[in-house]
VMD Tcl script that draws the C-alpha trace (Angstrom):
set ca {
  {56.13 104.35 -32.97}
  {53.78 104.21 -30.02}
  {50.18 105.31 -29.96}
  {50.91 108.32 -27.75}
  {53.50 109.99 -29.98}
  {50.83 111.74 -32.04}
  {48.90 113.02 -29.04}
  {49.43 116.68 -28.23}
  {49.49 117.38 -24.50}
  {49.35 120.95 -23.24}
  {52.35 121.73 -21.01}
  {51.76 122.24 -17.28}
  {51.71 126.03 -17.44}
  {49.15 125.90 -20.25}
  {46.97 123.54 -18.23}
  {47.09 125.98 -15.31}
  {46.01 128.86 -17.58}
  {43.25 126.72 -19.08}
  {41.96 125.68 -15.65}
  {42.02 129.26 -14.35}
  {40.15 130.45 -17.45}
  {37.47 127.79 -16.90}
  {37.14 128.80 -13.24}
  {37.12 132.55 -13.95}
  {34.72 132.12 -16.85}
  {32.29 130.10 -14.79}
  {32.39 132.74 -12.06}
  {31.75 135.43 -14.69}
  {28.74 133.58 -16.09}
  {27.26 133.01 -12.62}
  {27.91 136.64 -11.64}
  {26.28 137.88 -14.85}
  {23.23 135.72 -14.25}
  {23.07 136.88 -10.63}
  {23.31 140.56 -11.60}
  {20.71 140.04 -14.32}
  {18.36 138.39 -11.83}
  {18.85 141.24 -9.38}
  {18.04 143.72 -12.10}
  {14.96 141.82 -13.27}
  {13.52 141.26 -9.83}
  {13.82 144.87 -8.77}
  {16.63 145.27 -6.29}
  {18.82 148.34 -5.83}
  {20.60 147.43 -9.05}
  {17.42 148.40 -10.93}
  {17.95 151.99 -9.78}
  {21.11 152.10 -11.93}
  {18.98 151.72 -15.06}
  {20.88 150.68 -18.17}
  {24.17 150.42 -16.23}
  {22.74 147.45 -14.34}
  {22.06 145.65 -17.60}
  {25.47 146.61 -18.98}
  {27.26 145.25 -15.90}
  {25.35 141.96 -16.18}
  {26.19 141.68 -19.89}
  {29.88 142.49 -19.33}
  {30.21 139.81 -16.65}
  {28.33 137.24 -18.75}
  {30.28 138.09 -21.90}
  {33.56 137.79 -20.01}
  {32.51 134.37 -18.73}
  {31.36 133.01 -22.06}
  {34.46 134.28 -23.86}
  {36.80 132.90 -21.19}
  {35.18 129.45 -21.20}
  {35.19 129.37 -25.01}
  {38.89 130.24 -25.21}
  {39.72 127.71 -22.49}
  {37.89 125.02 -24.44}
  {39.77 125.96 -27.63}
  {43.17 125.87 -25.91}
  {43.42 122.15 -26.64}
  {43.94 122.99 -30.31}
  {47.48 123.78 -31.36}
  {46.75 126.91 -33.38}
  {48.57 130.21 -33.23}
  {45.26 132.07 -33.35}
  {44.14 130.40 -30.14}
  {47.39 131.42 -28.44}
  {47.00 135.01 -29.63}
  {43.36 135.05 -28.56}
  {44.22 133.85 -25.06}
  {46.97 136.47 -24.74}
  {44.77 139.29 -26.08}
  {41.89 138.28 -23.80}
  {44.07 138.13 -20.69}
  {45.76 141.45 -21.45}
  {42.40 143.15 -22.06}
  {40.90 141.52 -18.98}
  {43.81 142.74 -16.86}
  {43.63 146.31 -18.17}
  {39.84 146.74 -17.84}
  {39.72 146.50 -14.01}
  {42.67 148.90 -13.80}
  {40.20 151.61 -14.82}
  {38.39 151.01 -11.54}
  {41.64 150.97 -9.56}
  {42.63 154.31 -11.11}
  {39.25 155.79 -10.18}
  {39.73 154.78 -6.54}
  {38.13 151.35 -6.11}
  {40.72 149.41 -4.14}
  {38.81 146.12 -4.31}
  {39.49 145.69 -8.03}
  {43.13 144.71 -7.57}
  {42.67 140.95 -7.77}
  {41.51 140.56 -11.42}
  {44.51 142.40 -12.90}
  {46.89 140.24 -10.86}
  {44.99 137.09 -11.84}
  {45.18 137.85 -15.56}
  {48.77 139.10 -15.40}
  {49.85 135.75 -13.93}
  {47.94 133.91 -16.66}
  {49.57 136.08 -19.34}
  {53.00 135.36 -17.88}
  {52.33 131.62 -17.79}
  {51.16 131.75 -21.40}
  {54.49 133.21 -22.51}
  {56.63 130.47 -20.97}
  {58.86 128.74 -23.56}
  {57.08 125.36 -23.30}
  {53.65 126.84 -23.92}
  {54.89 128.99 -26.80}
  {56.62 125.95 -28.32}
  {53.39 123.94 -27.96}
  {51.59 126.49 -30.14}
  {54.47 126.72 -32.61}
  {55.74 130.18 -31.68}
}
mol new
graphics top color blue
foreach p $ca { graphics top sphere $p radius 0.5 }
foreach p [lrange $ca 0 end-1] q [lrange $ca 1 end] { graphics top cylinder $p $q radius 0.2 }
display resetview
């Protein structure tokens, strides 16, 4: 028995999902801080009132939750797998509300999260988490 037999390595598709969640989460945190700063320092966002604060909190919450799940992906627990899937499905459906209402620039996040959901359901990643 070698030393590395007990080490659990996330399959390639899982590493891609984890990396994308770290990147997307960091962007969400930075965007939330930026929107919050715009609101606090009195730009046009302040004219939106409470919606400006809500948009900053949504972006920040998305970022924190994404980074937290990405950090937990190293653990081989079914709950982590389900959390990643639920987060990516919810994060892909939320921007679709904006697409339905006519905002054509919101097409990238649903595609981004749909790809991550698909990569999460590959047989190697599911086997890694014991599903």
